[in-house]
C-alpha positions in Angstrom: 6.3 -30.2 12.8 2.7 -29.5 13.9 1.9 -26.0 15.0 1.3 -25.7 18.8 -2.2 -24.8 19.9 -2.9 -21.1 20.9 -3.7 -20.8 24.3 -6.1 -17.8 25.4 -7.1 -16.5 28.7 -10.1 -14.3 28.6 -9.8 -10.8 30.0 -6.1 -10.9 29.7 -4.3 -8.6 27.2 -2.6 -10.2 24.2 0.0 -8.9 21.7 -1.1 -10.1 18.2 1.3 -10.1 15.4 0.6 -10.5 11.6 3.8 -10.6 9.2 3.4 -9.7 5.5 4.2 -12.6 3.3 6.3 -10.9 0.6 6.3 -7.2 0.1 4.1 -4.8 1.6 0.6 -5.5 3.1 -0.4 -2.0 2.8 0.3 0.0 -0.7 -1.6 3.2 0.2 -3.5 5.2 2.7 -6.7 3.6 1.6 -5.2 0.1 2.6 -4.6 1.1 6.2 -7.9 2.9 6.4 -9.7 -0.4 5.1 -7.8 -2.6 7.4 -8.9 -0.4 10.5 -12.4 -0.5 9.4 -12.2 -4.5 9.3 -10.7 -4.6 12.4 -13.2 -2.3 14.2 -16.1 -4.4 12.7 -14.6 -7.9 13.5 -13.5 -6.7 17.1 -17.2 -5.5 17.5 -18.6 -8.9 16.5 -16.1 -11.1 18.2 -16.3 -9.0 21.4 -12.4 -8.2 21.3 -11.2 -4.9 22.9 -8.5 -3.3 20.7 -6.3 -1.0 22.7 -3.4 -0.1 20.4 -2.3 -0.9 16.8 0.7 -0.3 14.9 0.3 -0.8 11.1 3.5 -1.0 9.3 3.9 -1.5 5.3 4.7 -5.3 6.2 3.4 -6.2 9.4 0.5 -5.4 12.0 1.0 -5.5 15.8 -2.3 -5.3 18.2 -2.7 -5.0 21.8 -6.1 -6.7 22.4 -8.1 -8.2 25.3 -10.4 -11.1 24.4 -13.8 -11.3 26.2 -14.0 -15.1 25.2 -11.5 -17.9 24.2 -12.4 -17.6 20.6 -12.4 -13.7 20.5 -9.1 -13.3 18.9 -9.4 -16.2 16.4 -12.8 -15.0 15.2 -11.9 -11.4 14.7 -8.3 -12.2 13.2 -10.0 -14.8 10.6 -12.8 -12.1 9.7 -10.1 -9.4 9.3 -8.1 -11.7 7.1 -10.9 -12.8 4.8 -12.3 -9.3 4.3 -9.2 -7.5 4.1 -7.3 -9.8 1.6 -10.2 -10.1 -0.8 -10.5 -6.2 -1.1 -6.7 -5.5 -1.0 -6.2 -8.2 -3.9 -9.1 -6.7 -5.9 -8.0 -3.1 -5.5 -4.4 -3.8 -6.5 -5.0 -6.7 -9.1 -3.3 -9.3 -7.2 -4.0 -13.0 -6.2 -3.3 -15.2 -3.2 -2.5 -14.5 0.5 -1.3 -11.5 1.8 -0.1 -12.6 5.3 2.7 -15.0 6.2 0.9 -17.9 7.8 -1.6 -17.0 10.6 -1.2 -14.6 13.4 0.9 -14.9 16.5 -0.5 -13.9 19.9 1.6 -13.7 23.0 
């Protein structure tokens, strides 16, 4: 079954969810802080307003408002690339950290 296309309406808040693949996506305080730094940088570049976040050991939930149709996708892609590379390097791991892509509602 193919994935349904994501529909974005600029200037409308969205609830974004990332699920960890297996085990925790954050192992220590440094991981949480680095994820937030990655998110802040990506949000600034993608013109994405981040209103609230919840970082759990195996999941992330965000409340964001995109300025453009592509703002959420650009930001989440940038966060994923940057965070996963550093997370794997710090903890001697390989492969993906998140289960599939993100979901946004």
